[in-house]
GUZA-201280 format. One line per field, with one value per residue (C-alpha): y, z, x. Coordinates in nm, 4 decimals. Layout:
BEGIN
yy (Y, ...)
zz (Z, ...)
xx (X, ...)
END
This chain:
BEGIN
yy (5.0810, 4.9035, 5.0365, 5.0878, 5.3185, 5.4618, 5.6027, 5.7823, 5.9394, 6.0315, 6.2099, 6.4381, 6.5348, 6.8124, 6.7015, 6.5098, 6.1859, 6.2193, 5.9360, 5.8106, 5.5903, 5.3091, 5.1752, 5.3777, 5.0777, 5.0476, 5.0201, 5.3011, 5.5338, 5.4642, 5.5380, 5.8692, 5.9961, 5.9010, 6.0070, 6.4021, 6.3133, 6.1287, 6.4649, 6.3615, 6.2228, 6.4229, 6.2763, 6.3791, 6.1497, 5.8805, 5.5963, 5.4107, 5.2439, 5.2996, 5.5296, 5.7063, 5.8149, 5.9064, 6.2868, 6.3788, 6.5620, 6.3323, 6.5712, 6.4444, 6.1128, 6.2207, 6.5547, 6.7013, 7.0359, 6.9426, 6.6910, 6.9316, 6.9530, 6.5940, 6.4451, 6.0793, 5.9307, 5.5988, 5.5138, 5.5692, 5.7387, 6.0089, 6.0550, 6.1007, 6.3874, 6.5921, 6.5777, 6.3898, 6.1020, 5.8918, 5.5918, 5.4123, 5.2801, 4.9904, 4.8470, 4.6963, 4.3161, 4.0187, 3.8297, 3.8300, 3.7677, 4.0765, 4.3216, 4.2062, 4.4301, 4.7251, 4.6691, 4.6468, 4.9493, 5.1517, 5.0086, 5.1323, 5.4752, 5.4811, 5.4474, 5.2463, 5.0273, 4.9553, 4.7195, 4.4808, 4.2364, 3.9028, 3.6791, 3.9074, 3.8654, 3.5554, 3.4542, 3.2448, 2.8959, 2.9339, 3.1835, 3.1474, 3.2502, 3.5715, 3.6523, 3.6086, 3.8117, 4.1109, 4.0961, 4.1001, 4.3847, 4.5886, 4.5430, 4.6202, 4.9547, 4.9987, 5.0259, 4.8434, 4.6576, 4.6462, 4.4004, 4.5802, 4.3668, 4.2779, 3.9371, 3.7816, 3.9778, 4.0169, 3.8965, 3.5268, 3.4898, 3.7685, 3.8170, 3.4379, 3.4475, 3.7347, 3.5741, 3.2613, 3.4663, 3.3688, 3.0097, 2.7092, 2.3663, 2.4838, 2.1867, 2.3528, 2.6974, 2.7981, 3.0985, 3.1962, 3.5187, 3.6202, 3.8940, 4.0636, 4.1354, 4.3577, 4.6075, 4.5779, 4.6605, 4.5134, 4.3177, 4.1201, 4.0164, 3.8789, 3.7177, 3.5346, 3.4191, 3.6190, 3.5813, 3.2797, 2.9383, 2.6528, 2.5152, 2.8354, 2.8555, 2.5328, 2.5861, 2.9040, 2.7541, 2.4854, 2.7556, 2.9421, 3.2566, 3.3086, 3.2542, 3.4452, 3.4733, 3.4452, 3.1651, 2.9307, 3.2130, 3.2444, 2.8713, 2.8503, 3.1770, 3.0100, 2.6646, 2.8380, 3.0558, 2.7352, 2.5298, 2.2695, 2.0587, 2.0031, 1.6591, 1.7327, 2.0403, 2.0404, 2.3486, 2.3745, 2.6423, 2.5652, 2.7702, 2.8982, 2.8759, 3.1209, 3.0310, 3.1197, 2.9588, 2.6647, 2.7128, 3.0769, 3.1482, 3.4234, 3.3587, 3.1365, 2.9328, 2.8873, 2.6446, 2.5735, 2.3074, 2.1770, 1.8748, 1.7555, 1.3770, 1.4203, 1.5497, 1.9273, 2.1239, 2.4471, 2.5335, 2.8598, 2.9437, 3.2496, 3.3165, 3.5663, 3.5949, 3.8625, 3.9621, 3.7488, 3.8604, 3.9694, 3.8186, 3.7413, 3.4565, 3.3100, 2.9934, 2.8491, 2.5235, 2.5057, 2.5737, 2.7934, 2.7938, 3.1395, 3.2601, 3.6134, 3.7487, 4.0538, 4.0359, 4.2760, 4.1823, 4.4009, 4.6106, 4.4729, 4.7569, 5.0472, 4.8414, 4.7732, 5.1439, 5.2290, 4.9681, 5.1198, 5.4623, 5.3585, 5.1587, 5.4655, 5.6605, 5.4126, 5.2444, 5.4968, 5.3992, 5.0089, 4.7338, 4.7093, 4.4090, 4.2578, 4.2346, 4.2928, 4.5548, 4.3000, 4.1133, 4.4439, 4.4965, 4.1701, 4.0820, 3.8479, 3.5355, 3.5700, 3.5868, 3.3046, 3.1703, 3.3774, 3.7159)
zz (-4.7927, -4.8696, -5.0735, -4.8022, -4.6327, -4.9873, -5.0087, -4.6966, -4.8141, -5.1522, -4.9682, -4.7863, -5.1088, -5.3453, -5.6294, -5.9132, -6.0732, -6.4302, -6.6430, -6.9859, -7.1473, -7.3799, -7.5843, -7.6862, -7.7580, -7.5972, -7.2369, -7.2993, -7.4437, -7.1428, -6.9027, -7.0961, -6.9992, -6.6086, -6.5608, -6.5286, -6.2538, -6.0663, -5.9696, -5.8653, -6.2179, -6.4921, -6.8332, -6.9793, -7.2664, -7.4948, -7.7370, -7.9952, -8.3212, -8.5153, -8.8199, -8.7814, -8.4183, -8.4479, -8.4191, -8.3141, -7.9833, -7.7140, -7.6733, -8.0262, -7.8422, -7.4824, -7.5597, -7.2558, -7.3016, -7.0666, -7.3154, -7.6155, -7.5915, -7.5505, -7.8700, -7.9522, -8.0422, -8.2126, -7.9513, -7.6018, -7.6731, -7.8493, -7.6080, -7.3237, -7.5014, -7.4467, -7.0813, -6.7879, -6.6609, -6.3418, -6.4323, -6.7476, -6.7838, -7.0139, -7.2002, -7.5076, -7.4740, -7.2525, -7.3505, -7.1562, -7.4604, -7.6058, -7.3307, -7.1637, -7.4123, -7.3482, -6.9572, -6.9950, -7.1965, -6.9306, -6.6523, -6.8437, -6.8672, -6.4677, -6.5028, -6.2709, -6.4600, -6.4045, -6.6320, -6.6524, -6.8701, -6.7750, -6.7905, -6.5427, -6.2839, -6.1365, -6.3690, -6.1166, -6.2036, -6.5787, -6.6832, -6.4013, -6.6096, -6.7425, -6.3965, -6.2644, -6.5532, -6.4895, -6.1168, -6.1540, -6.3860, -6.1726, -5.8589, -6.0534, -6.1522, -5.8070, -5.9700, -5.9307, -6.1887, -6.0626, -6.2098, -6.1636, -6.3320, -6.2342, -6.3979, -6.3361, -6.0375, -5.8171, -5.9025, -5.9417, -5.7394, -5.4767, -5.3624, -5.2839, -5.1165, -4.8845, -4.7949, -4.6822, -4.3866, -4.2606, -4.2859, -4.2302, -4.3742, -4.7224, -4.9333, -5.2437, -5.4255, -5.6994, -5.8799, -6.1500, -6.3544, -6.6203, -6.8511, -7.0965, -7.3873, -7.5706, -7.2916, -7.3142, -7.5481, -7.9010, -7.8461, -7.5781, -7.8296, -8.0521, -7.7804, -7.6959, -8.0477, -8.1103, -8.4657, -8.5593, -8.6657, -8.4300, -8.6513, -8.6908, -8.3192, -8.2400, -8.4850, -8.3228, -7.9811, -8.1161, -8.2387, -7.9027, -8.0878, -7.8799, -7.5342, -7.1961, -7.0869, -6.7197, -6.5932, -6.5117, -6.3549, -6.1263, -6.0524, -5.9599, -5.7498, -5.5318, -5.5312, -5.3829, -5.1336, -4.9959, -5.0191, -5.2461, -5.4805, -5.7716, -5.9200, -6.2105, -6.4095, -6.6851, -6.8894, -7.1449, -7.3872, -7.5280, -7.7830, -7.6585, -7.9623, -8.0580, -7.9559, -8.3189, -8.5081, -8.3314, -8.5651, -8.4785, -8.1821, -7.9194, -7.6546, -7.4766, -7.1556, -7.0333, -6.7356, -6.5376, -6.2809, -6.0422, -5.8149, -5.5140, -5.4512, -5.1209, -5.2926, -5.2600, -5.5746, -5.7439, -6.0153, -6.1997, -6.4851, -6.6971, -6.9526, -7.2109, -7.3834, -7.5840, -7.3736, -7.0738, -6.7258, -6.5514, -6.2157, -6.0159, -5.7508, -5.5066, -5.3117, -5.0553, -4.8929, -4.5433, -4.1638, -4.2139, -4.5845, -4.7451, -5.0495, -5.1923, -5.4908, -5.6979, -5.8455, -6.1343, -6.1922, -6.1816, -6.4922, -6.5580, -6.8053, -6.5784, -6.2651, -6.4745, -6.5347, -6.1750, -6.0728, -6.3246, -6.1864, -5.8392, -5.9260, -6.0828, -5.7791, -5.5451, -5.7440, -5.6723, -5.3193, -5.3730, -5.3008, -5.5595, -5.8089, -5.9640, -5.7631, -5.7790, -5.6640, -5.5134, -5.3358, -5.1698, -5.0489, -4.8718, -4.5354, -4.6233, -4.4708, -4.7375, -5.0399, -5.2497, -5.1909, -5.4520, -5.3414)
xx (-2.1441, -2.4875, -2.7519, -2.9792, -2.7419, -2.6463, -3.0038, -2.9767, -2.6642, -2.8039, -3.0951, -2.8498, -2.6547, -2.7302, -2.5236, -2.7112, -2.6243, -2.5024, -2.6155, -2.5750, -2.8353, -2.7164, -2.9741, -3.2908, -3.5267, -3.8725, -3.7464, -3.5001, -3.7712, -3.9982, -3.7018, -3.6420, -3.9901, -3.9460, -3.5821, -3.6739, -3.9301, -3.6420, -3.4960, -3.1435, -3.0504, -2.9269, -2.9051, -2.5776, -2.5658, -2.7139, -2.5797, -2.7717, -2.6519, -2.9705, -2.8993, -3.2182, -3.1480, -2.7743, -2.6962, -3.0510, -3.1285, -3.2651, -3.5715, -3.6801, -3.7691, -3.8496, -4.0077, -3.8343, -3.6676, -3.3715, -3.2661, -3.2361, -2.8531, -2.8150, -2.7314, -2.7514, -2.4180, -2.3119, -2.0430, -1.9652, -1.6326, -1.8306, -2.0947, -1.8345, -1.6683, -1.9860, -2.0193, -1.8731, -2.0818, -2.1177, -2.3280, -2.4212, -2.7797, -2.7532, -3.0676, -2.9497, -2.9932, -3.0851, -2.7909, -2.4568, -2.2296, -2.3805, -2.3358, -2.0105, -1.7981, -2.0033, -1.9943, -1.6180, -1.6007, -1.8008, -1.5647, -1.2559, -1.4228, -1.4775, -1.8482, -2.0654, -2.3150, -2.6851, -2.8723, -3.1887, -3.0268, -3.2094, -2.9008, -2.7225, -2.9905, -2.8362, -2.5607, -2.3378, -2.4818, -2.5450, -2.2882, -2.0094, -1.7066, -1.8826, -2.0063, -1.6498, -1.5177, -1.7566, -1.7024, -1.3302, -1.3117, -1.5563, -1.3535, -1.0195, -1.1762, -1.3444, -1.6944, -2.0189, -2.2133, -2.5661, -2.8411, -3.1630, -3.4176, -3.7726, -3.8234, -3.5908, -3.4523, -3.7596, -4.0947, -4.0086, -3.7170, -3.6145, -3.9611, -4.0337, -3.6928, -3.8091, -4.1460, -3.9293, -3.8516, -4.1945, -4.1981, -3.9703, -3.9321, -4.0224, -4.1359, -4.2646, -4.2297, -4.4869, -4.4655, -4.6989, -4.7021, -4.9570, -4.8959, -5.1356, -4.8951, -5.1659, -5.0918, -4.7189, -4.4145, -4.4319, -4.1135, -4.2874, -4.5575, -4.2887, -4.1069, -4.4258, -4.4735, -4.7991, -4.9142, -4.7069, -4.8456, -4.7987, -4.5311, -4.3434, -4.3606, -4.2156, -3.9392, -3.8355, -3.8450, -3.6013, -3.3770, -3.4138, -3.5313, -3.8482, -3.9415, -3.8724, -3.4834, -3.4471, -3.6801, -3.3818, -3.1945, -3.4934, -3.5040, -3.1359, -3.1677, -3.4593, -3.2634, -2.9447, -3.1589, -3.2713, -2.9728, -3.1230, -2.9351, -3.1553, -3.1621, -3.3708, -3.4601, -3.7368, -3.8127, -4.0880, -4.2221, -4.5698, -4.7727, -5.1196, -5.3717, -5.6451, -5.9997, -6.0794, -5.7968, -5.6370, -5.3291, -5.2768, -5.0592, -5.1786, -4.9210, -4.6881, -4.6654, -4.3193, -4.2628, -3.9529, -3.9452, -3.6720, -3.6877, -3.4913, -3.4251, -3.6077, -3.9138, -3.8982, -3.9847, -3.9862, -4.2116, -4.2153, -4.4782, -4.4814, -4.7710, -4.7564, -5.0825, -5.2757, -5.5743, -5.5069, -5.6020, -5.2718, -5.1849, -4.8731, -4.9010, -4.6519, -4.7153, -4.4915, -4.5654, -4.4044, -4.4744, -4.6851, -4.7744, -4.7862, -4.9695, -4.9103, -5.1027, -5.1155, -5.4538, -5.3999, -5.0375, -4.7125, -4.6521, -4.3087, -4.2055, -4.2669, -4.1335, -3.8153, -3.7925, -3.8412, -3.5593, -3.3183, -3.3848, -3.3381, -3.0495, -2.8767, -2.9378, -2.7768, -2.5002, -2.2311, -2.2097, -2.2717, -2.0419, -1.7836, -1.8104, -2.1036, -2.4236, -2.8074, -3.0353, -3.2781, -2.9963, -2.8711, -3.2185, -3.2331, -3.0509, -2.7603, -2.9342, -3.2003, -2.9730, -2.8708, -2.5056, -2.3401, -2.4947)
END
């Protein structure tokens, strides 16, 4: 059953989805404040390894009275002893190598999994072995692992793919996203290198300790959707200096460009900057050309929370194996080749 039909089925069912939250960082905490309003989701457990959180009632963080009896546990096994659970919402890391053990553990306990981990948005090009491992495990346990991220996962890949329905002979795809990090979670400012010197910024870029995870995944998503064999890929992360102090970093400009020998190109630009004017813009050059702009940008944190909540509601009746929320919302002809 597809996720669209799954939504219809859910609307006709009285039983709520019992979810366990794994990871109570900034996204996890935002999610806690919105799960009660989702109605159909009952939070039945929570896991986090932070010593200051273990053993506390979840209501201490969410402020919601329904969460008073849910205690934060240090392990999944402990949490599952408290109440039965249907789905795990995983918000611990962007990196596949760090979340695969947790995903496999959830599957072994017969749980569906929903996550916004960036490297899982389209892993079949950059992490094919890991993607295959998760897909096989999920199918063996007859469960679904659903990637429900926004960027990557929608704004800079699936949404442009959807717009391609109204054009032919695409020659160039350009996507630009600008985020004001002063209005977002603190971790995003660290990811953008805000407050560093130019020298510190460049050193951390070389060590791959700052920068956005997922731009390459978006590039491959679009290329595979178009059937393009990219002959060259260039990725660059540059610091944005302050107007007042040219050695002080106030953000980053992350670009990723892929080109085809016959001239077609994809260019993605993601700007994280303190005080920037947010915007999301997609440009397709084809017949006809299409431009789509969100003049105030999309709040990625809240959109990610909404995507995780919707994913948790739909995942139980989704296709077994590894898939993505965005891909399941698109007709097969509009999906990249691995979805």
